[in-house]
Each structure stands twice: as C-alpha cells, then as structure tokens.
Backbone as a ProteinNet text record, in pm:
[ID]
protein_1_A
[PRIMARY]
MATGRKKLPDFFRDDSIDPVDAVTGKRKPLTRDISTPSAKDVKAGMSTKKKAGFYLSMEIIERFNRKFYELKLAGIAIDNKSTLLELALAFALDDLDKGAKSRVLRRLDNR
[TERTIARY]
78.8	39	57.5	39.9	158.3	113.8	204.5	295.2	200.8	261.4	214.6	156.3	139.2	115	226.5	181.6	263.3	312.6	402.6	394	435.1	307.5	291.9	337.9	407.8	514.3	452.9	527	481.6	499.7	385.3	396.7	394.7	326	337.8	521.6	572.1	714.4	814.5	905.1	929.2	1117.7	1182.6	1254.9	1311.4	1095.4	1119.9	1136.8	1172.5	1166.6	1044.9	1076.5	977.6	925.8	850	836.6	850.1	762.9	796.3	931.7	992.6	1119.1	1245.5	1199.5	1291.4	1257.2	1179	1147	1154.1	1155.9	1167.6	1269.3	1312.6	1427.7	1418.8	1483.4	1482.5	1414.7	1283.8	1195.7	1318	1232.3	1297.6	1242.3	1236.6	1110.2	1052	962.9	860.3	889.2	920.4	950.3	827.4	726.1	585	526.1	384.8	314.8	192.9	161.5	104.8	-85.1	-81	-217.7	-242.1	-135.4	-145.2	-110.8	-135.5	-110.8	-25.9	103.1	161.3	131.7	136.8	73.6	87.1	230.5	226.5	96.6	76.5	-40.7	-75	-209.1	-278.8	-321.5	-243.1	-158.1	-203.6	-188.1	-144.3	-317.9	-448.5	-548.7	-585.8	-514	-512.6	-590.3	-687.9	-723.1	-709.8	-706	-756.5	-892.7	-859.8	-998.6	-977.7	-1036.3	-1003.8	-1133.9	-1106.3	-1195.5	-1274.5	-1403.5	-1475.7	-1598.3	-1614.3	-1702.5	-1812.1	-1944.7	-2063.6	-2100.1	-2282.6	-2350.7	-2447.4	-2464.7	-2630.9	-2705.7	-2848.3	-2939.4	-2908.1	-2990.4	-2910.5	-3024.8	-3126.9	-3224.2	-3185.7	-3077.4	-3044.4	-2891.2	-2815.7	-2731.6	-2762.5	-2859.1	-2918.3	-3013.8	-3035.3	-3082	-2959.8	-2869	-2785	-2646.2	-2644.9	-2566.4	-2680.1	-2791.7	-2874	-2841.8	-2864	-2909.3	-2728.1	-2607.5	-2479.7	-2505.9	-2567.9	-2468.9	-2653.6	-2775.7	-2814.7	-2750.6	-2697.1	-2628.5	-2508.2	-2459.1	-2370.7	-2407.2	-2509.2	-2595.6	-2589.5	-2697.3	-2714.3	-2663.7	-2496.7	-2374.2	-2273.1	-2377.2	-2367.4	-2202.4	-2154.1	-1937.9	-1939.4	-1954.7	-1912	-1848.6	-1729.3	-1637.9	-1639.2	-1680.4	-1657.4	-1771.8	-1831.3	-1931.7	-1887.1	-1788.8	-1722	-1778.9	-1750.7	-1818.4	-1931.4	-2055.2	-2159.6	-2221.1	-2166	-2157.4	-2109	-2030.5	-1968.1	-2120.1	-2100.5	-2211.8	-2333.5	-2396	-2503.4	-2506.8	-2385.6	-2377.1	-2359.4	-2315.6	-2254.2	-2428.4	-2512.5	-2656.9	-2723.3	-2696.7	-2767	-2718	-2609.3	-2593.5	-2610.1	-2588	-2647	-2772.7	-2891.2	-3030.6	-3064	-2917.2	-2941.3	-2914	-2872.4	-2744.9	-2909.9	-2983.8	-3151.9	-3174.7	-3146.6	-3287.2	-3383.5	-3498.6	-3616.2	-3718.7	-3574.7	-3698.9	-3625.5	-3542.3	-3481.2	-3559.6	-3514.8	-3610.7	-3598.4	-3406.5	-3367.9	-3419.1	-3391.1	-3432.7	-3612.2	-3660.9	-3855.7	-3832.9	-3765.4	-3758.6	-3756.6	-3594.3	-3596.4	-3734.6	-3732.3	-3871.2	-3987.8	-3982.3	-4085.2	-4057.9	-3949.9	-3880.2	-4005.9
-100.4	-10.3	80.7	224	358.1	428.8	473.5	528.2	713.2	779.8	946.5	919	1051.2	1070.1	1140.9	1110.1	1106.1	1215.9	1292	1427.3	1473.5	1583.4	1607	1713.2	1718.8	1791.2	1922.6	1997.8	2124.3	2169.4	2123.9	2189.9	2266.3	2377.4	2570.2	2662.9	2560.6	2552.5	2582.9	2714.6	2755.6	2646.8	2613.3	2557.5	2390.1	2340.4	2211.1	2244.9	2083.7	1996.5	2017.8	2083.3	2083.7	1979.4	1899.4	1785.9	1810	1923.5	1999.6	1945.4	2074.6	2084.5	1972	1882.9	1760.2	1718.7	1707.9	1650.1	1690.8	1791	1808.9	1980.8	2009.2	2084.7	2189.3	2273.1	2437.1	2475.2	2555.9	2667.6	2802	2851.2	3002.6	3078.3	3197.1	3252.4	3359.6	3446.4	3420.5	3611.4	3586.2	3800.6	3885.7	3848.6	3934.7	3855.4	3990.7	3939.1	3847.6	3695.3	3661.6	3697.8	3706.8	3744.2	3875.5	3940.9	4036.7	3970.1	3951.2	3900.7	4005.9	3925.6	4015	4072.6	4206.1	4194.1	4052.7	4006.4	3886.3	3807.4	3728	3651.8	3763.4	3832.3	3922.1	3876.4	3915.9	3896.4	3779.6	3679	3515.2	3461.7	3536.3	3511.4	3462.1	3505.7	3496.4	3607.8	3600	3679	3753.5	3855.7	3899.1	3827.9	3646.9	3614.1	3585.6	3568.6	3469.2	3415.7	3283.1	3174.9	3227.5	3217.3	3308.5	3157.7	3131.4	3093.9	3144.4	3086.6	3108.2	3002.5	3031.5	2887.2	2964.9	2831.5	2870.3	2703.4	2747.2	2684.6	2600.6	2440.9	2322.4	2281.2	2437.3	2443.2	2492.2	2631.1	2686.8	2622.4	2534.5	2419.4	2342.2	2357.7	2213.1	2210.4	2390.6	2440.8	2534.5	2564.8	2614.1	2455.8	2390.8	2207.6	2222.7	2144	2146.4	2232.7	2353.3	2492.6	2510	2490.9	2459.6	2388	2239.3	2088.9	2092.4	2176.2	2195.7	2279.6	2389.5	2462.5	2426.5	2370.6	2210.3	2193	2077.5	2011.1	2042.4	2178.6	2293.1	2308.6	2280.4	2340.5	2501.2	2519.3	2647.2	2684.2	2774.1	2764.1	2886.3	2775.2	2818.1	2713.2	2787.6	2704	2650.5	2685.2	2672.3	2706	2657.8	2715.8	2830.9	2873.8	3027.7	3076.4	3078.5	3151	3187.5	3076.8	3109.2	3193.6	3149.1	3197.1	3351.1	3399.7	3534.1	3609.4	3545.7	3628.3	3620	3533.1	3554.4	3632.3	3651.8	3758	3921.7	3921.2	4068.5	4038.1	3984.6	4069.6	4097.2	4011.9	4047	4205.9	4211.7	4344.5	4476.2	4429	4560.8	4626.7	4447.4	4492.8	4562.6	4566.9	4663.9	4773.7	4805	4945.7	5034.7	4958.9	4979.7	5107.9	5053.6	5140.5	5044.4	5158.8	5071.6	5041.7	5017.3	4894.6	4786	4772.4	4650.9	4550.7	4466	4318	4235	4227.5	4160.7	4246.2	4370.7	4435	4396	4424	4397.3	4241.2	4131.6	4002.2	4008.6	4083.9	4130	4175.2	4251.9	4341	4166.8	4133.8	4040.7	3934.8	3896.1	3814.4	3777.2
6.3	21.7	-11.7	-110.5	-90.6	6.4	85	215.2	173.1	46.6	47.3	-69.8	-158.7	-267.9	-397.4	-508.2	-553.3	-577.3	-621.9	-608.5	-806.7	-824.3	-950.6	-1032.1	-1185.1	-1205.5	-1260.3	-1241.8	-1241.2	-1421.2	-1435.7	-1628.3	-1686.5	-1572.8	-1620.5	-1599.9	-1549.9	-1459.1	-1654.7	-1610.9	-1780.4	-1845.9	-1690.6	-1696.9	-1737.9	-1809.1	-1753	-1955.8	-1984.2	-2117.1	-2257.3	-2307.9	-2391.3	-2494.7	-2505.5	-2584.6	-2742.8	-2749.3	-2899.7	-2886.5	-2817.8	-2875.7	-2864.4	-2757.6	-2777	-2878	-3008.4	-3075.3	-3247.2	-3225.3	-3370.4	-3349.2	-3179.5	-3247	-3176.1	-3098.8	-3035.1	-3149.7	-3191.7	-3227.8	-3151.9	-3303	-3269.6	-3228.2	-3161.8	-3072.5	-3146.3	-3122.4	-3239.6	-3247.3	-3403	-3396.3	-3406	-3421.6	-3469.4	-3385.8	-3376.2	-3261.2	-3432.4	-3379.4	-3482.5	-3454.2	-3380.3	-3383.6	-3505.8	-3550.8	-3606	-3726.1	-3945.6	-4009.9	-4054.4	-4133.6	-4224.7	-4347.9	-4427.3	-4531.1	-4662.9	-4630.9	-4711.2	-4693.8	-4535.1	-4478.4	-4582.4	-4578.9	-4596.6	-4816.2	-4847.8	-5040	-5051.4	-4938.6	-4979	-4958.1	-4918.7	-4902	-4712.6	-4631.9	-4479.6	-4455.4	-4391.9	-4318.8	-4180.2	-4133.8	-4001	-3924.1	-3893.5	-3838.1	-3682.2	-3583.1	-3481.4	-3448.5	-3382.9	-3340.9	-3234.1	-3256.1	-3114.2	-3072.9	-2910.6	-2867.9	-2801	-2884.7	-2880.3	-2800.7	-2734.4	-2686.8	-2841.2	-2880.6	-2961.5	-2913.1	-2980.8	-2879.6	-3002.1	-2979.8	-3025.6	-3180.6	-3174.6	-3283.2	-3442.9	-3350.7	-3435.8	-3488.9	-3465.4	-3501.5	-3543.9	-3564.5	-3606.2	-3783.3	-3815.3	-3889.1	-3985	-3929	-3979	-4021.7	-3982.6	-4047.1	-4173.1	-4138.7	-4254.5	-4430.7	-4329.4	-4496.8	-4557.9	-4468.9	-4514.8	-4613.6	-4583.1	-4686.6	-4791.2	-4766.4	-4896.4	-4993.2	-4905.9	-5055.4	-5096.9	-4945.6	-5075.3	-5182.5	-5162.6	-5226.7	-5376.5	-5363.8	-5494.3	-5519.4	-5510.1	-5598.8	-5552.5	-5469.5	-5402.2	-5397.3	-5452.3	-5403.3	-5299.1	-5181.5	-5040.1	-4966.7	-4930.2	-4903.8	-4794.1	-4644	-4506.7	-4475.3	-4272.6	-4218.5	-4190.1	-4181.6	-4096.8	-4274.7	-4324.1	-4409	-4408.2	-4436.1	-4411.6	-4300.4	-4213.1	-4099.2	-4087	-4137.7	-4116.3	-4206.9	-4330	-4401.8	-4348.6	-4327.8	-4168.4	-4109.2	-4069.7	-3948.3	-3998.4	-4059.4	-4216.4	-4221.7	-4252.7	-4290.1	-4173.6	-4037	-3916.4	-3890.3	-3843	-3838.7	-3943.2	-4025.6	-4116.4	-4151.3	-4107.5	-4060.7	-3903.2	-3844.8	-3703	-3707.7	-3806.1	-3822.6	-3916.6	-3914.4	-3964.6	-3856.3	-3794.9	-3653.3	-3588.5	-3649.8	-3579.8	-3750.6	-3779.9	-3979.7	-3950.5	-3871.1	-3815.3	-3789.8	-3929.6	-3893.4	-3722.8	-3730.9	-3533.8	-3439	-3428.6	-3357.9	-3284.2	-3394.7	-3371.2	-3354.8	-3390.3	-3343.6	-3188.8	-3153.6	-2976.9	-2887	-2949.7	-2848	-2851.7	-2927.3	-2943.7	-2844.4	-2777	-2718.3	-2598.9
[MASK]
+++++++++++++++++++++++++++++++++++++++++++++++++++++++++++++++++++++++++++++++++++++++++++++++++++++++++++++++

C-alpha cells in the first residue's frame, strides 16, 4: 500500500523540457505578434480572423448545419461553415444598423 501521494510535475514551469522542442529541435522565438497577419499573409489570402465561442441553441445549430449542406448539395460555391456564418452575421449587423426598421430589433422586442 502506498504511503504517500506522488508529486505531480509542474507543467507550467519555464525551465522544463518542451516535448515539441525535444522532438523537432529548438524553435525560434517569435519575431512578431502572430495575432496580426503580415502584409504577405493578407496578400496570400490569410485574413485577420479569430476563433469565437458562442452558445447556440441546438435548434439553430441543426438549422444552420442543414442549410449549409443544402447549399453545398445545390452547388453553391461556399467554402466552409465559417464563411456562411460570417455572411449571415454581416447581414444581421447590417439590418441592426437600420434602426427602427430593423427586423432583428423587432424580433428582439417580441421575445
């Protein structure tokens, strides 16, 4: 029977061995902020995007997925779900900019 608890390693210590570095060799430190793409990245088609986390109802997720695949099957040139969501959100934001004529605002008022 064990007499004591095992001491867990401190995974956040800076002086520990990095398993990625151990396998691939020492990595070079970053010379720029990776959250801001360079002009070269933007020209190559890499835009300034960031992953966002939202909670959505299962009904909306299912409708969104169904619509995405319907569009794909219909031959609509849509890259991925992020593209569809970005366009839908842009439409909703444009609608909100209409003020009193906004369909989104009316939906919010009727909740």
